[in-house]
ZADREN-56130 format. One record per atom (N, C-alpha, C): x, y, z. Coordinates in steps of 0.2 Angstrom, whole numbers, plus 5000, padded with zeros to 4 digits. Each point is the difference from the previous one (the first is absolute). Last residue first. Example, Ala and Ser with C-alpha at 12.3 -4.5 7.8 and 13.67 -1.06 7.14 Angstrom:
! residues 2
506449895035 500450065001 499650055003 500249725000 499650065000 500450065000 
//
This chain:
! residues 782
523651815021 500850015000 500250054995 497549975013 500449994994 500750025001 498549915020 500250064997 500449994994 498249825010 500750025001 500150074996 497649945011 500449994994 500750025001 498349925019 500350054997 500449994994 498149825006 500550035004 500350064996 497449924998 500749984997 500550045004 497649955012 500350044995 500749984998 498249825008 500450055003 500350044994 497649894998 500749994999 500450055003 497749985012 500250014993 500849984999 498649875019 500250074999 500250014992 498449845018 500350004994 500250074997 499249865024 500150074997 500449984993 498449865019 500550004995 500050064996 498849875024 500150064995 500649994996 498249825011 500650025001 500250064995 497649855011 500450044995 500750025003 497749815002 500550055004 500550024995 497349904996 500850004999 500350055005 497649914991 500349995007 500749994999 498450044982 499850055005 500349985007 500449874980 500150074998 499950055005 500749765008 499550024995 500250074999 501349875015 499649954997 499550024995 502450135004 499549985004 499649944997 502050234996 499949925000 499449985005 501250244986 499549975005 500049924999 501450254995 500049934998 499649965005 500150274991 499949965006 499949934997 501250244990 499649945000 499949975006 500950254987 499949965006 499549944999 501650124981 499550015004 500049965006 501050014972 500150025007 499450025004 499949824980 500050075001 500250025007 500149794981 500050015007 500150085001 498949884978 500650025003 499950015007 498849944974 500049985007 500750025003 498750144979 500449945002 500049985007 499150204988 499749944997 500449945001 500350235009 500349994993 499849944997 499250075021 499750044995 500449994994 500049795016 500150075001 499750044994 499649775016 500050024993 500150074999 501149855020 499450024998 500050034993 501549835019 499950044994 499350024999 501149865018 499950075001 499850044994 500549765000 499650015006 499850075001 501549934982 499349984999 499550015006 502450045002 499650054996 499349984998 500849895022 500450024994 499650054996 500149855024 499750064998 500550034994 499549745012 500550054996 499650064998 499449835021 499850024994 500650054997 499649795021 500450064997 499850014993 499249875025 499950014992 500350064998 500249825022 500150074998 499950004992 498849845021 500650014995 500050074998 498849805019 500150074998 500550004994 498349835017 500550014996 500150074998 498249895013 500650035004 500650014996 498449844988 499850045006 500650025005 500549974974 499849965005 499750045006 500350084974 500250015007 499749955005 500750084972 499749955004 500250015007 499850184979 500449975005 499649955004 500050174976 499749965004 500449965005 500050264987 500449935001 499549965004 500150254984 499749955005 500449945000 499950284989 500349945001 499649965005 499450224992 500649994997 500449945001 497550155002 500349945001 500650004996 498950235009 500149954994 500349945002 498550235010 500649965001 499949954994 498950215000 500049985007 500549965002 500550144979 499549965002 500149985007 500850244987 500249935003 499449965001 500450204981 499749995007 500149935002 501950104984 499349995000 499749995007 502350044995 499750044995 499349984999 501849995023 499749964994 499750054995 500250025028 500450004994 499749964995 499449935025 500250074998 500449994993 499049815010 499850055005 500150074997 499649744991 500450064998 499750055005 500049725003 499650065000 500450074999 500049704997 500450075000 499550055000 500149725008 499650064997 500550065000 499949715004 500450065000 499750054996 499349755014 499950054994 500450065002 499749725007 500350075002 500050044994 498649775007 500250044994 500250075003 499949745012 499950075000 500350044994 499249755010 500450034995 499850074999 499949835023 499750054995 500550014994 499249835024 500550024995 499750054995 499249995026 499949964994 500550024995 499650105022 500149935001 499949964994 500950275003 499549965002 500149925000 501450204993 499950005008 499449965002 501950044979 499349975001 499949995008 501550194985 500049955005 499349975000 501950174986 499349975000 500049945004 501750234993 499949945004 499349985000 501450154981 499550005005 500049935003 501650174982 499949945004 499450015005 501250114976 499550015005 499949945004 502050134984 499649945001 499650025006 501550134979 499750005007 499649935001 501250054979 500450035005 499850005007 499849864976 499650025005 500450035006 501150004975 499749955005 499650035006 500350184982 500349945000 499749955004 499350234998 500149974993 500349945000 499650145020 499549954998 500049984993 501450175010 500249935003 499549954998 499750234995 500449974995 500249935002 498850165014 499649964995 500449964995 500850045026 499950044994 499649964995 499749965026 500449984995 499950044994 499349935028 500050054995 500549984995 499549865019 499450045000 500050064994 500949735004 500350075000 499350044999 499849775003 500750005000 500350075000 497549955010 500350014993 500850005002 497749895012 500650035001 500450004993 497349975012 500549994995 500650045001 498549905020 500150064996 500449984994 498749795010 500450065003 500050064995 498049815003 500550034996 500550055004 498249765004 500350075002 500550024996 497849825001 500750014997 500150075002 498249785007 500250075000 500750014998 498149814992 500550015006 500150085000 498649894983 499849975007 500550015005 499850174979 500149935001 499749985007 499550214980 500249985007 500249934999 500050224983 499849935000 500349985007 500250234981 499749975007 499949924999 500750164982 500549975004 499849965006 498550204991 500549964996 500549975004 497850065014 500550044995 500449954996 497450015011 500649965001 500650024995 498150135001 499849965006 500649955002 500550244989 499849944998 499749965006 500050275000 500549955000 499649934998 499050225004 500349994993 500449945000 497950045018 500750004999 500249994992 497650115006 500349935001 500750014999 498550194999 499649955002 500349935001 501250204993 499750015007 499549945002 502349994984 499350015000 499850025007 502550054992 499649954999 499250025000 502250135001 499749985006 499649945000 502350064986 499350025000 499649975006 502450004991 499850025006 499350025001 501449914981 499850075000 499850035007 501349794987 499950035007 499850075000 499449794981 500550065002 499850035007 499649744996 499850064997 500550065002 499949745005 500650044998 499750064996 498649835009 500450025006 500550054997 497549964991 500649974999 500550035004 497650054997 500349985006 500749975000 498050174985 500549955000 500349995007 497850015002 500549994995 500350064997 498149975016 500650035002 500649994995 497749914998 500050075000 500650035001 499649775001 500150024993 500150085000 500549875023 499450014996 500350024993 501549935016 499450005005 499450004995 502349894990 499650065002 499549995005 502549884995 499249985000 499750075002 502449964986 499750025006 499249995000 502149854989 499550054998 499750025007 501449824999 500350034995 499650064998 500349865024 499550034995 500450034995 500849785013 500050075001 499650044994 500349735012 499950044995 500050075002 500249795013 500650044999 499950054994 498949815019 499850054996 500750044998 500249745006 500050075004 499850054995 499449735000 500450054997 499950075004 498949815007 500549964997 500550054996 498150075014 500650005002 500549964997 497650054996 500149955005 500749995002 499350174984 499550005005 500149955006 501350004980 500250065004 499550005006 499749834984 500649995004 500250065004 498150024986 499949955006 500649995004 500150124980 499750045005 499949965006 500949894981 500550055003 499750045006 498649854987 500549965005 500550055003 498550094984 499749985006 500449965005 500950074979 499950055005 499749985006 500549894978 500149975006 500150055006 499450074977 499649945002 500249975006 500550264999 500049954995 499749935002 500050235011 500649965001 500149944996 498950265002 499849944996 500649955000 500350155019 499950024994 499949944995 499650035026 500249954996 499950034992 500050095028 499950014993 500349954996 499050025027 500549984995 499850024993 499450055028 499850014993 500649984996 499049955027 500550014995 499750014993 498650015019 500649985004 500750004995 497750164999 500349944997 500749985004 498650185007 499549964997 500349934997 501350175011 499549995005 499549954997 501250144982 500349995007 499549995005 499850054976 499849935003 500349995007 499450204981 500349995006 499849945003 499750014974 499750045006 500549995005 500749984974 499849975006 499850045005 500449994972 500050045005 499749975006 501349864981 499350035002 500150055006 501849924981 499950015007 499350035001 500549824980 500150075001 499950025008 499749794992 500550014995 500150085000 499149805020 499950064996 500650014994 498949875024 500349974994 499850064995 500250005027 499750034994 500449974994 499349925027 500549994994 499750044994 499650005029 499850024993 500649994995 499149905025 500650014996 499850024993 498950005026 499950004993 500750014997 498749915025 500650034997 499950004992 497850015014 500549954998 500650044997 498050125005 500449995006 500549944999 498250104986 499849945003 500549995006 500150184983 499650015006 499849945004 501349994980 500450045005 499650015006 498949924981 500449955003 500450025005 498750164988 499649955004 500449945003 501050174987 499750035006 499749955004 500849934979 500650025004 499750025007 498549974983 500249945002 500550015005 499350184989 499549985004 500249945004 501350084982 500150045006 499549985006 499949894979 500649985004 500150045006 498250064985 499949935003 500649985004 500250204988 499550015005 499949935004 502350044987 499350004998 499650005007 502550095003 499649944999 499350014998 501650204994 499849975006 499749934998 500750174984 500549955002 499849965006 498950164978 500049995008 500449945001 499850064978 500050075003 500149995007 501049824981 499550025005 500050075003 500749824977 500250065004 499450015005 500649824982 499650005005 500250055006 501249944979 499350034998 499550005006 502049845003 500050054995 499350024998 500249915025 500249984993 500050054995 498449965023 500750024998 500249974994 497949965010 500150065004 500750034998 497949814990 500750035000 500150065004 497949874996 500450005006 500750015000 498450034981 500249935002 500449995006 499350234997 500349974994 500249935002 498450185011 500249935002 500349974994 499050224998 500450005007 500249935002 499950054974 499550015005 500450005007 501049984978 499450034998 499550015006 502749964993 499650005006 499350044998 502049864986 499550054999 499550005006 502749914997 499349985002 499650064999 502249984985 499850025006 499249985002 501449974979 500049955004 499850025007 500050134980 500650005003 500149945005 498050064988 500549984995 500749995003 498049965017 500050054995 500649984995 498449835016 500650034999 500050054995 498349855018 500150034993 500650045000 499249775015 500250075000 500150034993 499349775008 499550044997 500350085000 501349815008 499949994993 499550054997 501450075022 499549954999 499950004992 502150095018 499650014994 499549944998 501450105023 499849944996 499550024995 501150135018 500150014993 499849954995 499450095027 500249954996 500150034993 499950065029 499850014993 500249944996 499650035028 500450034995 499650004994 500149845025 499650054996 500450034994 499749815021 500450014994 499650044995 500249935028 499650034995 500450024994 500049835022 500550034995 499550024995 499749955027 499750004994 500650034995 499849855025 500350064996 499750004993 499149865017 500550035004 500450054997 497349944995 500749984998 500550035006 497650054996 500149935004 500749984999 499350204990 499850015007 500149935004 500350014976 500550045003 499950005008 498349904987 500649965000 500650035003 498050124997 499949955005 500649955000 500050184985 500050035006 499949945005 499749954978 500750015001 500150035007 497849964993 500449945000 500750015002 498650194996 499949975006 500449935001 500250134979 500350025006 499949975006 499149984976 500449945003 500450035007 498650154987 499649945002 500449945003 500550244991 500249985007 499649935002 500950174977 499549955002 500349975007 500950184985 499850015007 499549945003 502250034979 499350015002 499950005007 502049864990 499850074999 499250005002 501149805004 500650045000 499850074999 498249865013 500350004994 500750045000 499249885023 499750054995 500449994993 500149835018 499850075004 499750054996 501049764999 500250054995 499850075003 500749785015 499450034997 500250064996 501049765015 500050054995 499450034998 501749855019 499350014997 500150064996 501649815014 500050064995 499450004997 501249885023 499450004996 500050074996 502049845012 499750074999 499449994995 501449825006 499550015005 499750075000 502449974990 499549945001 499650025005 501150214989 500249945004 499449955001 500350174979 499750005006 500249935004 500550054976 500550025005 499850005008 498649944980 500649965000 500550025005 498050134998 499849935001 500649955001 500450224992 499850005007 499849935002 500350044977 500750015004 499949995007 498150014987 500349934999 500750005004 498850214999 499649955004 500449935000 500850174986 500250015007 499649955005 500549914975 499750065003 500250015007 501449874980 499650005007 499750065002 501049864975 500150055006 499649985006 499249894978 500650045000 500050045006 498149864991 500449985006 500750035001 498950014976 499749995006 500449975005 501250154982 499749945000 499649995007 500250244989 500449965004 499749935000 500150234983 499549955004 500549955003 501350224996 499649954995 499649965005 500750265004 500149935002 499649964996 500250255004 500449974995 500249935002 499150135021 499850014993 500649974995 499649905026 500150064996 499850004993 499949845020 500549994996 500150064995 498349955018 500650015003 500650004995 497649944995 500150075003 500650025003 499649784991 500050054995 500050075003 499849825016 500750014997 500050054994 498349975022 500050014992 500850014998 498850005023 499949934997 500050014992 500250195016 500249945004 500149944996 499150234995 500749984997 500349945004 497950115006 499949984993 500649984997 499549965027 500150054995 500049984993 500649875025 499450044997 500350054995 500649785018 500350034995 499450034996 500549915026 499550024995 500350044994 500849815020 500250064996 499450014995 500449865025 499650014993 500350074997 501049905020 499649954998 499750004993 502350105013 499550014996 499649944998 502150115016 499549955000 499450024996 502550104994 499450015004 499649935000 502050054987 500250015007 499450015004 499849974976 500249945003 500250015007 499450194987 499449965003 500249935003 501750224999 499749954996 499549965003 499550215004 500449964996 500649985003 498550125013 499649954997 500449964995 500950185014 499849945004 499749954995 500850234995 500549975003 499849945004 498750144985 499950015007 500649975004 499950104974 500049945004 500050025007 500050094971 499950015007 500049945004 500849994978 499950085001 499850025007 501349794985 499650015006 500050085002 500449854976 500250055004 499550015006 500949824979 499550015005 500250055005 501549914983 499650064999 499550025005 501449804999 500450055002 499650074999 498949804993 500150005007 500450065003 499749974977 499450015003 500150015008 501849934987 499850074999 499450025003 500549775000 500450045004 500050075000 498749864986 499850005006 500450035005 500749994978 499450045000 499750005007 501949864996 500250075001 499450045000 499649774997 500250025007 500350075001 499349934978 499450005005 500250025007 501749964984 499750074999 499450005004 501149805001 500450055003 499750074999 499049824989 499949995007 500450055004 500349994976 499450035002 499850005008 502150004983 499949975007 499450035003 500649984972 500150045006 499849975007 500849854979 499550055001 500150045006 501249824986 500350045005 499550065001 499649814985 500449975006 500350055005 499350094976 499949935002 500449985006 500150214987 499650005007 499949935002 501050044979 500550035005 499649995007 498849944980 500549965001 500550025006 498150144995 499849945002 500649955001 500150234991 500049995007 500049935002 500950174978 499549955002 500149985007 501450154986 499450035000 499449955004 502750044998 499649955004 499350035000 501750124988 500349935001 499649955003 499250224997 500249984994 500449935000 499250115020 499549974996 500249984993 501150105021 500249944997 499549974995 500050215014 499749945003 500249934996 500850224994 500249995007 499749935003 499450074978 500749985000 500249985007 497950114998 500049934997 500749975000 499950225006 499749965005 499949934998 500750164984 500549995005 499849955005 498550074984 500449954998 500549985005 498650195004 499649935000 500549954998 500950214998 499949985007 499649945001 500350094979 500649975002 500049985007 498250114990 500049934998 500749975003 499650235003 499649965004 500049924998 501350154988 500350005007 499549965004 499450044978 500649955000 500250005007 498450164995 499749935000 500649955001 500650224998 499749995006 499749935001 500950064979 500549995005 499849995007 498650064982 500149935000 500549985005 498650235003 500649974996 500049935001 497750155002 500549975004 500649974995 498250114991 499850025007 500549975005 499849984974 500550055003 499850025007 498949844985 499750075000 500550045003 500649774999 499950034993 499750075000 500249895021 500750014997 499950034993 498049945011 500350055003 500750024997 499049814993 499650054997 500350075003 500749805009 500350004994 499750074996 499249935021 500650045001 500350014993 497949895009 500050044994 500650055000 499549835017 500049974994 500050044994 499950105022 500649974998 500049964994 497950085009 500550054997 500649984998 498149895012 499950004992 500550054997 500349855024 499750054997 500050004993 500949845018 499349994997 499850064996 502250045011 499649945003 499350014997 502850084993 499350015001 499749945003 502650104999 499649944999 499350025002 501850165002 500249954995 499549954997 500150275010 499749945001 500249954995 500750245002 500449945002 499749945002 499450224988 500150015007 500449955003 499349984978 500550065000 500150015008 498449844995 500649984998 500550055000 497850065005 500349955005 500749984998 498850134984 500250045006 500349965006 499249904980 500750034999 500150045006 498049895000 500549965000 500750034999 498150134998 500049985007 500649955000 499450074979 500450065003 500149985008 498749854987 500650004997 500550055004 497649995005 500449945003 500750004997 498850245002 499849944997 500549945002 499950225011 499650014995 499849944996 501450055021 500350014994 499650014994 499249985023 500550054999 500250014993 498449845005 499750065002 500550064999 500749774998 499750034993 499750075002 501149855016 500450064998 499650034993 499449795011 499750065004 500350074997 500849784993 499350024997 499750065003 502049905009 500150044994 499450024997 499849865018 500250065002 500250054994 499349765003 499650054996 500250075002 501149835016 499549984995 499650064997 502450065008 499549965003 499449994995 502650034992 499450035002 499549965004 502849984999 499449974998 499450055002 502950004997 499450035003 499449984996 502749905005 499450014996 499450045004 502850035003 499549944999 499450024997 502050135006 500049984993 499549945000 500850235017 499649934999 500049984993 501050205013 500449964996 499649934998 499450215014 500149945003 500449954996 499450224992 500350015006 500249935003 499050004979 500650045000 500350015007 498149854996 500649994995 500650045001 498050035014 500249935000 500649994996 499150225002 500249975006 500349934999 499350114980 500450055004 500349975007 498549874986 500650014997 500550055004 497849935008 500349944997 500650014996 498950195011 500049945005 500449944997 499650204987 500450025005 500149945005 498549974982 500750004998 500550025005 497549894999 500450065004 500749994998 498049874994 500250044995 500450065003 499149825013 500249964994 500250054995 499250085021 500649975000 500349974994 498350214999 500049935002 500749975000 499650265005 500149964994 500049935003 499750195014 499550004995 500149964994 501450005020 500050064998 499650014993 500049775005 500550045004 500050064997 498149794999 500450054997 500550035005 498949744999 499950065002 500450054996 500049764997 499550034997 500050085002 502349865000 499450005004 499550044995 502249854992 499850075001 499350005003 501949815004 499450014996 499750075002 502649874998 499550045004 499450014996 502349825000 499550044997 499650045005 501949855004 500050004993 499550054997 501550025023 499349984998 500050004992 501950045017 500049974994 499349984997 500850135020 500049935001 500049964994 499750245000 500749985002 500149935001 497850074995 500550014995 500749985001 498450005018 499949944995 500550014994 500050175015 500349945003 499949954996 498950194994 500850014999 500349945003 497750015003 500249994993 500750004999 499250055021 500049934999 500149984992 499950235006 500549975004 500049934999 498450174991 500549974996 500649965004 498150125010 499749954995 500549974996 500550175019 499649945002 499949954994 501450194997 500149985007 499649945002 499850104978 500749975001 500049985007 498050104995 500149954995 500749965002 499550205011 499649955002 500149934996 501050204992 500349985006 499649945003 499150104981 500649974998 500449975007 497450045001 500550044998 500649954999 497349934999 500749995002 500550064998 497549914999 500250075001 500750005003 498349824985 500450015005 500250085001 497849844989 500550054999 500450005006 498749774995 499850075000 500750055000 499749755002 500250034993 499850075000 498949895020 500449964995 500150044994 499550115024 499649974994 500549984995 500450135021 500149935001 499649964994 500250255003 499449965003 500149935001 501650104983 499650045004 499449965003 502449884995 499450034996 499650045005 502149875004 499950075002 499450034996 501149784996 499750005007 499850075002 501249974979 499349975000 499750005007 502350074992 499550045003 499349985000 501749944980 500150015007 499550045003 500449784989 500550065000 499750064997 499449755014 499850044994 500450075000 500649745001 499450054999 500050045006 502049844987 499750035006 499550054998 501149774989 499850074998 499650035006 501949794995 499550035004 499950074997 501049744992 500150084999 499450035004 500949755007 499650044995 500250075000 501049735007 499950075002 499650034994 501049794999 499549995005 499950075003 501549984982 499449964998 499549995005 501750225000 500149935000 499349964999 501150244992 499549985005 499949924999 502150194993 499549944998 499649995006 501650185000 499650014994 499549944999 500550095025 500449984994 499650004994 499649975028 500050054995 500549994995 498849815015 500650045000 500050054994 497649915004 500649975002 500650055000 497550024995 500550004995 500749965001 498150025017 499749984993 500549994995 500750085022 499749935000 499849984993 500950225003 500549945001 499749935000 498550194998 500449994994 500549955001 498750045019 499649974995 500449994993 501050125019 499949935001 499649964994 500250245000 500649974998 500049925001 498150125006 500150004993 500649974998 499650035023 499649944997 500150004993 500950185010 500449945002 499649944998 499050214996 500749994996 500349945002 498150075012 499849974993 500649994996 500350105021 499849935001 499949974993 500550235000 500549965002 499949925001 498250164995 500549994994 500649965002 497549995012 500650035001 500549994994 497749915005 500050074999 500650045000 499549734993 499950055006 499950074998 500349804985 500349985006 499950045006 498249964980 500650045002 500349975006 497949934989 500649984996 500650045002 497950035011 500249935001 500649994996 498750194997 500550015005 500349935002 498350074983 500649964998 500550015006 497950125000 499849935000 500749964999 499750255011 500249974994 499949925000 499950155019 499349994997 500149964993 501850075015 499849935000 499350004998 502150164994 499350015002 499749935000 502350014996 499950075003 499350025002 501649784993 499350015003 500050075003 501549924979 500050005007 499350025002 501549884978 499450045002 500150005008 501449864986 500250075000 499550055003 499949754995 500550025005 500150075002 498649784985 499950075003 500550015005 500249844978 500050005007 499950075003 500249824977 499850065002 499850005007 501749844984 499550015006 499950075001 500949834979 500050075003 499550005005 500449804988 500750035000 500050075004 498649734997 500050085000 500750035000 499449765001 500150034993 499950075000 499949845019 499449994996 500150044993 501750005016 499949934999 499449994996 500650225008 500449974994 499849934998 498950105019 499850034994 500449974994 500649935021 499449974998 499750034994 501950095009 500249944998 499349964998 499850215010 500350014994 500249934996 499350005023 499450024995 500350014993 501649965016 499649944999 499450014996 501350195007 500449954995 499649944999 499150155015 499950034993 500449954996 500149965023 499449984997 499950024993 502050065012 500049934999 499349984997 500250235005 500549984995 500049924998 498850095019 499650014994 500549984994 501049995021 499549954999 499650004994 501550175005 500449944999 499549944999 499350225007 500149994993 500349944998 498550095021 500549944999 500249994993 498250125013 500650045001 500649964999 497549955000 500649965002 500650045002 498150104989 499949995007 500549965004 499950024976 500250065003 500050005007 498949834988 500850004999 500350055004 497750014999 500249955005 500849994999 499050144984 500050035007 500249955006 499849924977 500650045002 500050045006 498749774998 500050064996 500650045002 500149735003 499650065002 500150064996 500349784987 500350035005 499650055003 499649774983 499850075003 500450025006 500349824978 500150015007 499950075002 498949874978 500650045002 500050015008 498349884985 500549965004 500650045002 498750124982 499749945003 500649965003 500650264999 499849944995 499749955004 501450215005 499350015000 499749954994 502350015017 499749994994 499350004999 501150125021 500049944997 499750004993 499750195009 500149975007 500049924998 500050154982 499950055005 500249975007 500349944974 500249975006 500050045006 499249974972 499950035006 500349965006 500949984974 499549985005 499950045006 501049964972 500050055006 499449985004 501849914979 499349995004 500050035006 501350054976 500150005007 499349985003 501149914976 499550055003 500150005007 501849954979 499649975005 499550065003 501049994975 500250035006 499549975005 500549954975 499949955006 500250035007 499850094976 500650015004 500049955006 498250014984 500550004996 500750005004 497849875009 500150074999 500750014996 498949805010 499550034994 500250074999 501149865017 500049964994 499650034994 500150105023 500749994997 500049974993 497950035011 500350064999 500749994997 498949815007 499650034995 500450064998 500849905019 500249964994 499650034994 499550085021 500650024998 500249974993 498049945010 500050074998 500650024997 499949795010 499650004993 500050074998 501049975021 500449984994 499749994994 498750055019 500550054999 500549994994 498549835008 499750054996 500450064998 501049835013 499849974994 499650054996 500650055022 500650004996 499849984993 498249995016 500350074999 500650004995 498649815010 500050024993 500350064998 499749915022 500349944996 500050024993 499150165016 500849995000 500249954996 497750104992 500349985006 500849995000 498150154986 500649964999 500249985007 497350064992 500750035000 500649955000 497549975002 500150034993 500850025000 498949905020 499749964994 500350034993 500550115021 500349945000 499849954994 499750264995 499849965006 500449935000 499850274988 500349945000 499949965007 499450234994 499549954998 500349935000 501150225005 500149974994 499449954998 499850115021 500250064995 500149974993 499649865019 499450024997 500250064995 501949835002 499650035005 499450034997 502649894992 499349985002 499750045005 502349994982 499650035005 499349975000 501949954985 499849955005 499650035006 500850134980 499949934998 499749965005 500750255000 499549965004 499849934997 501250184984 499950015007 499549945002 502050034981 499349985001 499850005007 501950124981 499849975006 499349985000 501250064980 500450035005 499949965007 499649914974 499650025006 500550025006 499849954970 500349995007 499650025005 499550054977 500649954999 500449995007 497950124997 500650045001 500649964999 497849914997 499950074998 500750045001 499749775006 500150014993 500050074998 499549935023 500749994998 500250024993 497750015007 500450055003 500849994998 498549844993 499950064996 500450055003 499949805012 500449994994 500050064996 498750005019 500750005002 500450004993 497749974998 500150075002 500850015001 499149784997 500150044993 500250075002 500649835019 499450024997 500250034993 501149795015 500150074998 499450024996 499849805018 500250014993 500050084999 499949795021 500050074998 500250004993 498849775008 500550045003 499950084997 498549824996 500649964999 500650045002 497750085002 500049935003 500749974999 500250264999 499549954996 500149945004 500650285003 500149935003 499449964996 501450224991 499449985002 500149935003 501650244994 499949935000 499249985002 500950234999 500549964995 499949935000 498950175014 499749994993 500449964995 500750055023 499549955000 499650004994 501750165002 500349945000 499449945000 499750254991 500049975006 500249934999 500950204985 499649955000 499949975007 501550184991 499350025001 499549945001 502550085000 499849945003 499250015001 502350124986 499349995001 499949935004 502150094990 499850055005 499249995002 501149874982 500449995006 499850045006 499050024978 499849945003 500349995007 500850174985 499350025004 499849945004 501849964986 500250055006 499450015004 499749894979 500349965006 500250035006 499350134981 499449965003 500249955005 501750124988 499650055005 499449965003 502149854993 499550054997 499750045005 502449875004 499350015001 499750054995 502449945004 499749964996 499250005000 501550135014 500250024993 499649954995 499849965023 499750064998 500150024993 501349835010 499349984999 499550054997 502350055007 500049964994 499349984998 500350125020 500250044995 499949964993 499849885020 499450054999 500150044994 501849875007 499549964998 499450044998 501750115011 500249984993 499549964997 499750055023 500050064996 500149994992 500449825016 499350014999 499950064995 502349864999 499650045005 499350024997 501149774992 500150074999 499650045005 500049765000 500650035003 500150074998 498249864992 499950025007 500750035003 498950004974 500649985004 500050025007 498450064982 499949935002 500649985005 500050214988 499550005006 499949935003 501350044980 500450025006 499549995006 499549844980 500050075001 500350025007 500949784987 499450025004 500050085001 501249894978 500150005007 499350035004 500149854976 500050075003 500050015007 
//
């Protein structure tokens, strides 16, 4: 008997899907759209190794197959998996293959299972390589570097048997009180879009039907608007209109779709009153019909169960999500009952077929029917872990952002220093600098800031340390020791900020969020479920800062953080202020390199830093209503989006446009206008400068304009005394806005094209876009 058509790898994926669907029972179809089991419940570790559990075998048998299994290799306090109970790198491929072999060999059609893993900043598994969090990635303004690291992280995932990487990319930090701010590339849609494209290219490889054996399918989180919840509270309501949704919160998603992302994860929040997982307008109207997307849509954990309050019962809730366009569930009790929904007439079986088809298509694209197992293929060609660790440290180094500087103190290697006092609750803790969604790290992994400074300090320099205060709270009992060390030192490095480190005693809710039951939730100040009402430094840290600054010793403040803390005015009190967004395990070395001059500070803010929580929002690209602001404090950010200093001086010339006026129809083809700016290093140190392009609509259009919008950036290396000319193309993407017709278009009007080192330091050139010229006179009839 000839092999079924779906077994032939030479047949197009669409035809293979069609053939396989025709052979499936309703029960088998339902199994393919479910991933309701936690992967860590599929195995148990015994003295002789890992064995598959009876619960896993029963789950496979219940549907004669399994669509996907989430988190087989995940380890953290949320899952309860530890180095003693979990799966290390040495066993990853073998255990994955055991899972796959059971599914393939014990089901009627032998359809492989998708193994889905979290890869928020590196693979979240024991022995997985950790990268800096997304805010740090965004601070590099270097998508090419991130693409390289993402490719190696994907190779690490595939070498251990995983297939699908879940990666946060689509959320924006519109309210820094939100605990998941660290998972965002920043507050700006253009910047997030460029990093999302890089992520998809890195993880999946070249666009096409096949995803290679050292690449993974990427599911982008979260679609859409999750960073705009009211009050910065996780999973809360949003108050987004269609224009704000498209102009701000869908830009990165559209970029990811165009780059070929295999999947999107529907967010918990609602849009226009309808939860995203059940939002037909979002998942079908926009995503499928307008954008032409044919990839997978996955629900977030237990999100479909939340729909029961709307639909009335679990069967109807599952039907509601399926009709809206959700293809694959996560842990819920509703999708397992889709067969009943079909039999009750709540949803057509054809809708189920469509969702199943998307799941199957991804399995075909990954080559799982031809090569379901990993161990044999992975032998001898594992991922380059050492290279990935170097890239992790390089991202950390490029992300360190110099916010303030007296132009004297840094780099420390340029001064005669006998003693450096390293002080603060974030100075000597690797766990507090690696962020949320991180597996337990082997002892000795990485370098704290204190360890980095001790290694980087010139021979003969004495490095002393005191914690000074706790990470949270107002206990000042250790303050006198810290003040004494600072007063006797030549320079004090004060390492403050927050932490997303989850401890084993943390309690979690059904969605995996930390349950904050007191004012001191195991010293977490950031991370999923850890939203803050106040953004200032805790009382103990503020007192420590004041006391150390009062000693008269030059103070360098380093803020290790996962969200922008509201900072006081430190001019005159701190010689320098640096931000290090959770820089990963090797972030301590990266910070020390910048402090001592082995690396120049080159990070730029991907998010605005507020003065206080009371003045929110402070994102740079708000609507330009010309409001006066507050009477009791400025309405502007402490440090604006795009800001970042170096240890030299850089001067910008005025931007020059190749032409000052053009008809709107000229923007339908290649870029008709160019913008050039001369940039010069007028100081004594080399610099890597991030040149930024902004657009401001001055007059015209069908919606109220924004203050300014990022539309391009480029990084240039300048030696002391060197200069270069940077040229940007000004095309339809540069000037387009979301119109009343529901489409992106260039509208006639007056624009200001600005260039500079940050959103609040630009020089502008005017550009007029005129309406289409009237048609010429019609010839007289003959």
